[in-house]
N, C-alpha and C positions, 0 to 999 in steps of 0.2 A: 146248497152250495151255489154261490153266485160268482160272477166275474170279479167282483171286488172283495171276495173272501180270501183270507190268507192261505198260503200253501207252502210246500217245501219243494225246492229244486235240488236234487242230490242231498247234500248236507246243509243247504242254505235255506233259511226261512225267509220268505218274501211276503210283503204286506198285502199283495193281491195277485191275481192271475193275468195281469196285463203285462205285456213285454214290449220293449222298444227294439225293433229289428235293427240289425246293423245297417248303417248307411255310409257310403263313402263321402266324407266331409272334406278331406284334403286341406286341413287348416293348421297343420304342424309347421314349424319353421323349416328352413332349408336343411337343417341337420336331422330332421325327423323328431324334434323335441315337441311334445304337446305342451301348449302354454295356456294362458289365461282364457283365451277364446274357447278352447276345447273344454276346460274345466267348467266354464260358465254354461256351455251347451248341455253337458251331462247333468250338472247340478240343478239346472232349471227343470229337468225331467225326473228328478229323484223320487217323485211321488209314484212313478210307474213301478210296478212290482219288480221287474227285472230289466236292467239296461244291458244291452250287448253292444260293445264298442264297434266302431268301424274296424276294418281289417288292419291289423298292426303287424309290421314286418319283424320277424324274429332273427333275421340275419341280413347283412348288407346286400347279399346277392338276391334276396327275395323281395326287395323293395319294388313296388309296381308303379308308383306314381310320385311326381314331385308333390310335396305337401302332405304325404302320407306319414303318420306317426310310426315310430319304431319302438322296440323294447330291447335294443342291442347294447346301447351305451349307458353309462351311469347317469348322464344328463337326461336321457330318455326315460329311464326308470324313475328318476326324481320327478320328472314332469308328470308321469302317470300316478305317482304317489300323491301329488297335489290334486290331480283329477279325482282320485279315489277318496281322498280326504274331503273334498267338496261334496261329493255324492253322499258319503257316509254321514256328514254333518247334518244332512236333511233326512237321514234314515233310509237312504237308497241302497240298492245292491247293484254292483257293476261286475259284469263278466267281460273279459278281454277275448276278442276273436283274433286268433293268430292267422295270418294270411301270407301265402307264398305267391308272389306275382308270376313266378315262372317265366316262361318265354314270351309273355306279353310285354315284359319290361324291356329296358335297353341299358346298355352300359353307361350312357350319359346320365341315367337316373340312378343306377346302383353304385356307380363309381368303382366298379370291379371289372375284372377281365371279361366276364360274360354273365348274363342272368342265369339263374339256377332253377331248373324245373324240378319237380318232385322226384324224378327218377334219374337225374343227371349226374349225380356224384360219381366222378371218376370216368365219365363217358363223354365222348365228343358228340356234338350235335349230329343228327342224321344228315347224311350227304350221299352223293352218288358213290357207289362202290366201283371196283374195277370192272371193266367190260361194260360200263354204262348202265348197270343194273341199279335199281333203287330199292330201299327197304320196302317191305310189304305194303303198307298203307299208301305211301307215295307212289308206288308202282301201280296200284289199283286206281288211284286218282288219275294218273297220267293215261292209263288205258281207257278210262271212261271219257276223258277229254278227247282222246284220239278217235274214239268210236262215235262221237257225236256227228250228226250230219252237217 
């Protein structure tokens, strides 16, 4: 067995054991649609056994960066279909990495009322409770800061 011998990942046969790790490229258009530049980037690397895409947002609230591609709208799905077609034309295999930007994002980026963390559905963001108390982690952080010389 060598690095360049074929293998199987799940149910998918790949031509070798080399993988392209996901990298944040930020080359989608303003609406998160992957275009020609993204298709060319991945097609140029189709000889690698397995390509893992950059982080793709699966909902508007989960978008982390301007230029990040999504898979929410029909236009985004059509853009990714062109990317996949370009990779498959050269015999490559492409896996999509779904990414939730969570609270590192901003409403100016998501275009929504607030960014959405993985455990936020239906909950307000942490804030001071009545009587000035903080939730556990924030309370511990404040205690450490207060106790420093």
